[in-house]
C-alpha positions in Angstrom: 150.0 127.4 133.7 146.3 128.0 133.1 146.9 128.5 129.5 148.8 125.1 129.2 145.9 123.4 130.9 143.4 124.9 128.7 145.2 124.0 125.5 145.8 120.6 126.6 142.1 120.0 127.4 141.2 121.6 124.1 143.4 119.0 122.1 141.9 116.2 124.1 138.4 117.1 123.5 138.8 117.0 119.7 137.4 113.6 118.9 139.6 111.5 116.5 138.1 109.7 113.5 139.8 106.6 112.2 139.7 106.2 108.5 137.9 102.9 108.9 135.0 104.6 110.8 134.9 107.4 108.1 134.1 104.7 105.3 131.7 102.8 107.5 133.3 99.4 106.8 136.8 97.9 106.5 138.2 97.2 103.1 138.7 93.5 103.0 137.6 90.7 100.7 134.8 89.6 102.9 133.1 93.0 102.9 133.5 93.4 99.2 132.0 90.0 98.6 129.1 90.8 101.0 128.5 94.2 99.1 128.5 92.5 95.8 125.9 90.0 97.1 123.8 92.9 98.5 124.1 94.7 95.3 123.1 91.6 93.1 120.1 91.1 95.3 118.9 94.5 95.1 119.3 94.4 91.2 117.3 91.1 91.0 114.5 92.4 93.3 114.2 95.8 91.3 114.1 93.4 88.1 111.3 91.3 89.6 109.4 94.4 90.6 109.9 95.8 87.1 108.6 92.6 85.6 105.5 92.6 87.7 104.7 96.3 87.0 105.0 95.5 83.1 102.7 92.6 83.5 100.3 94.8 85.3 100.5 97.5 82.8 99.8 95.1 80.0 96.7 93.9 82.0 95.4 97.4 82.5 96.0 98.1 78.8 93.9 95.2 77.6 91.3 96.3 80.1 91.3 99.8 78.7 90.9 98.3 75.1 87.9 96.3 76.2 86.3 99.5 77.8 86.9 101.6 74.7 85.5 98.8 72.6 82.3 98.6 74.9 82.1 102.5 74.8 82.3 102.6 70.9 79.6 99.8 70.8 77.1 101.9 73.1 77.8 105.1 71.2 77.0 103.2 67.9 73.7 101.8 69.5 72.6 105.4 70.6 73.2 106.7 67.1 
């Protein structure tokens, strides 16, 4: 009798996971649409950040070219 009780409680103690919980969301058209919008927003945000970084890089390149020119002019004056 004790063995039956132990076996029964062991079966009840195992948590059951539904397939929906394993995926984290239900597969329906609303969720697919929402995920698509989130993905699109993320891509746009990354593209904007990349554009800003490229602009900043160009600005720094121009600044570096100016400093190199100044350095060459100062080196020429010393010689």
